[in-house]
C-alpha positions as CSV (number, residue, x, y, z in Angstrom):
1,X,75.3,62.1,191.4
2,X,75.3,62.7,187.7
3,X,73.9,66.2,187.1
4,X,77.0,67.0,190.1
5,X,79.1,65.6,187.8
6,X,77.7,67.2,184.5
7,X,77.7,70.8,186.3
8,X,81.7,70.2,187.4
9,X,82.5,69.5,183.8
10,X,80.7,72.2,183.1
11,X,82.6,74.2,185.4
12,X,85.8,73.2,184.2
13,X,84.6,74.0,180.8
14,X,83.8,77.6,181.5
15,X,86.9,77.9,183.6
16,X,89.4,76.3,181.1
17,X,87.9,78.9,178.0
18,X,88.2,81.8,180.4
19,X,91.6,80.8,180.9
20,X,92.4,80.5,177.0
21,X,91.3,83.7,176.4
22,X,93.0,84.9,178.5
23,X,96.5,83.6,177.9
24,X,96.3,83.5,174.5
25,X,95.4,87.3,174.3
26,X,98.2,87.8,176.3
27,X,100.8,86.7,173.7
28,X,102.2,88.0,170.4
29,X,100.1,85.9,167.6
30,X,103.2,84.7,166.1
31,X,103.6,82.5,169.3
32,X,99.9,81.6,169.6
33,X,99.8,80.5,166.2
34,X,103.0,78.0,166.4
35,X,101.4,77.0,169.6
36,X,97.9,75.9,168.2
37,X,99.8,74.8,165.0
38,X,101.8,72.3,167.5
39,X,98.7,70.9,168.9
40,X,96.9,70.7,165.6
41,X,100.2,68.6,164.2
42,X,100.2,66.4,167.8
43,X,96.1,66.0,167.1
44,X,96.7,65.0,163.6
45,X,99.4,62.5,164.6
46,X,97.6,60.7,167.3
47,X,95.0,59.5,164.4
48,X,91.9,59.9,167.0
49,X,88.6,59.4,166.1
50,X,88.0,63.0,165.3
51,X,91.2,62.8,162.5
52,X,89.9,59.5,161.3
53,X,86.4,61.2,160.8
54,X,87.8,64.1,158.9
55,X,89.6,61.9,156.6
56,X,86.7,59.2,155.7
57,X,84.7,63.1,155.0
58,X,87.7,64.2,153.4
59,X,88.2,61.1,150.7
60,X,84.5,61.8,149.8
61,X,85.6,65.4,148.2
62,X,89.3,64.1,146.9
63,X,87.6,60.7,145.4
64,X,89.0,57.1,145.8
65,X,92.1,57.9,143.2
66,X,93.6,60.5,145.3
67,X,96.5,58.4,147.1
68,X,96.8,58.0,151.0
69,X,99.8,60.6,151.3
70,X,97.8,63.0,149.5
71,X,94.8,62.3,152.0
72,X,96.7,62.4,155.1
73,X,98.3,65.6,153.8
74,X,95.5,66.8,153.5
75,X,94.2,66.1,156.6
76,X,96.8,67.4,158.4
77,X,96.3,70.9,156.7
78,X,92.8,70.2,157.6
79,X,93.7,69.9,161.3
80,X,96.6,73.1,160.9
81,X,93.4,75.3,159.6
82,X,91.2,73.9,162.2
83,X,94.0,74.8,164.7
84,X,93.9,78.4,163.5
85,X,90.1,78.7,163.8
86,X,90.6,78.2,167.3
87,X,93.3,80.4,167.9
88,X,91.0,82.7,166.2
89,X,88.5,82.3,168.6
90,X,90.3,82.8,171.5
91,X,92.0,86.0,170.0
92,X,89.1,87.8,168.4
93,X,88.7,90.5,171.4
94,X,92.5,92.0,170.7
95,X,91.4,91.4,166.4
96,X,91.7,95.1,165.4
97,X,88.4,96.5,164.0
98,X,91.0,97.9,160.9
99,X,92.2,94.3,160.6
100,X,88.8,93.0,160.5
101,X,87.4,95.8,158.3
102,X,90.1,95.0,155.7
103,X,90.0,91.3,155.5
104,X,86.1,90.7,155.3
105,X,82.7,91.9,156.3
106,X,82.5,94.1,159.7
107,X,82.0,92.5,163.5
108,X,78.7,93.1,165.3
109,X,75.9,90.4,165.6
110,X,73.6,89.3,168.2
111,X,73.9,85.4,169.3
112,X,71.0,83.5,170.1
113,X,71.7,80.2,172.4
114,X,70.8,76.8,170.3
115,X,69.6,75.2,173.7
116,X,67.3,76.8,176.3
117,X,65.1,80.1,176.0
118,X,61.6,80.0,173.9
119,X,60.5,80.6,170.2
120,X,64.2,80.9,168.6
121,X,62.4,80.5,165.1
122,X,60.0,82.5,166.1
123,X,63.2,85.4,166.9
124,X,64.5,84.6,163.7
125,X,61.6,85.1,161.8
126,X,61.1,88.1,163.6
127,X,65.0,89.4,162.7
128,X,64.4,88.4,158.9
129,X,60.8,90.4,158.5
130,X,62.8,93.7,160.3
131,X,65.0,93.3,157.5
132,X,67.9,91.7,159.4
133,X,70.3,89.0,158.5
134,X,70.6,85.4,160.3
135,X,73.6,83.2,159.7
136,X,72.7,79.9,160.2
137,X,75.7,76.9,160.0
138,X,74.2,74.2,157.6
139,X,76.6,71.6,156.5
140,X,75.2,69.0,159.3
141,X,72.4,68.0,160.7
142,X,72.9,68.7,164.6
143,X,69.6,67.8,165.4
144,X,69.9,63.8,164.1
145,X,66.1,64.6,162.4
146,X,68.0,66.6,159.4
147,X,67.1,66.6,155.7
148,X,68.4,63.9,153.5
149,X,70.4,65.7,150.4
150,X,72.7,64.0,147.9
151,X,76.5,65.4,148.7
152,X,79.6,64.5,147.2
153,X,77.8,61.6,145.6
154,X,76.6,59.9,148.8
155,X,73.4,60.9,150.9
156,X,74.0,63.1,153.8
157,X,71.7,64.8,156.3
158,X,71.9,68.9,156.5
159,X,69.9,71.3,158.1
160,X,66.5,72.5,156.8
161,X,66.2,75.5,158.8
162,X,67.4,78.4,156.6
163,X,65.6,76.8,153.8
164,X,62.2,76.7,156.1
165,X,62.4,80.2,157.3
166,X,63.2,81.6,153.6
167,X,59.6,79.4,153.0
168,X,58.2,81.3,155.9
169,X,59.3,85.0,155.5
170,X,60.1,85.1,151.9
171,X,64.0,86.5,153.3
172,X,66.5,85.2,150.6
173,X,68.4,82.1,151.1
174,X,72.2,82.6,149.9
175,X,74.7,80.1,150.9
176,X,78.0,81.2,152.1
177,X,81.4,79.3,152.5
178,X,84.5,80.5,154.5
179,X,87.7,79.5,153.8
180,X,91.1,81.2,155.6
181,X,93.4,82.9,153.3
182,X,97.3,84.1,154.1
183,X,96.9,87.0,156.4
184,X,92.9,87.2,156.6
185,X,89.6,85.6,155.6
186,X,87.7,84.7,152.2
187,X,84.1,84.6,151.8
188,X,82.0,83.3,148.4
189,X,78.2,84.3,148.9
190,X,76.2,82.2,145.9
191,X,73.2,83.4,144.5
192,X,69.8,83.3,146.1
193,X,68.1,80.1,146.0
194,X,64.4,81.0,145.1
195,X,61.6,79.4,146.8
196,X,59.6,77.2,144.5
197,X,56.3,78.0,143.0
198,X,54.6,74.6,143.4
199,X,54.7,72.2,146.3
200,X,54.0,72.0,150.2
201,X,56.2,73.9,152.7
202,X,58.1,70.4,153.0
203,X,58.7,70.2,149.8
204,X,60.0,73.4,148.9
205,X,62.1,73.1,151.7
206,X,63.6,70.2,150.7
207,X,64.0,71.4,147.4
208,X,65.9,74.2,148.6
209,X,68.1,72.3,150.8
210,X,69.5,70.1,147.9
211,X,70.5,73.6,146.6
212,X,72.1,74.9,149.5
213,X,73.8,71.3,149.3
214,X,75.2,71.6,145.7
215,X,76.8,75.1,146.6
216,X,78.3,73.7,149.5
217,X,80.0,70.8,147.4
218,X,81.5,73.8,145.4
219,X,82.9,75.4,148.1
220,X,84.3,72.6,149.8
221,X,85.8,71.4,146.9
222,X,87.8,74.6,146.7
223,X,88.9,74.8,149.7
224,X,88.8,71.3,151.3
225,X,91.2,71.7,154.1
226,X,88.8,74.5,155.7
227,X,86.1,72.0,156.1
228,X,86.5,71.1,159.8
229,X,84.3,68.3,159.6
230,X,85.4,66.1,162.4
231,X,81.9,64.5,162.8
232,X,79.4,62.2,160.8
233,X,77.7,63.7,158.1
234,X,77.4,61.2,155.7
235,X,74.3,58.5,156.1
236,X,76.9,55.8,155.3
237,X,78.7,56.3,158.2
238,X,76.2,55.9,161.0
239,X,74.9,52.7,162.6
240,X,71.7,51.8,160.5
241,X,70.0,50.8,163.9
242,X,71.0,54.1,165.3
243,X,70.2,56.3,162.5
244,X,66.8,58.7,163.5
245,X,64.3,58.4,160.9
246,X,64.1,61.9,158.5
247,X,62.0,64.1,160.2
248,X,59.9,66.5,158.7
249,X,60.4,70.3,159.1
250,X,58.8,71.1,161.9
251,X,60.3,67.8,163.6
252,X,64.3,69.1,162.9
253,X,63.1,72.1,164.1
254,X,61.4,71.4,167.2
255,X,58.1,73.9,165.9
256,X,55.0,73.5,166.3
257,X,53.4,74.7,162.9
258,X,50.0,75.7,162.3
259,X,47.6,75.4,159.4
260,X,48.4,78.8,158.2
261,X,52.3,77.8,158.3
262,X,53.2,80.0,161.2
263,X,55.9,78.5,164.0
264,X,56.0,79.0,167.4
265,X,57.8,77.3,170.5
266,X,61.5,75.9,170.1
267,X,63.5,76.6,167.0
268,X,67.0,76.3,165.5
């Protein structure tokens, strides 16, 4: 019965996305923008769990000295930014190549599923060794066993996968932050985080992940409204009894590591 309900839910989600792509791509962008902003404003006014979590996260950025009015204005801007993100996801297939090239980097990438399949870490390592580029979201812990870092003056969990790949393959680890501009997007790529000369593979990964968190702090502080963090990221916000122990790099990546450091099995 539970499996049937899950399958039905997946089917409804798939149909919902398909309907969204079909409808949003057929109306003028100005109409779509107003509709999505309207939906973002409704969600913001309802003050659901996601908006409450967003405001708790934003409070860490703007500090306790900011007024409640300032926080509410920022969270509204954040929800509108989040709505724009989804609008552009749905309209991606009708955004012209010229507009993409005029606004930022060219579009074209291979997507690897987060679940299912085998040796995702191995595939990512192969792409890097072949001279490719790998982009991984890392400003939050989606596995429950991420690496603990200091972030805006508090402890937080972040993914260690990017740093682990850099340590294993020698690829350059370069944090990047993105934000919306009036008619396009902004991207800042930070300088490469070098692999420490000494320490174990885990020690190097932890040190590099902390440096990555520092880069994210700078980028998020410059554009807090575009940090769509409606989930828990700070350790203090988790139930201490349910917070998983900080895992090693192999556990966080779900990758068995051999003595020579090579990885196999499932990746991030």
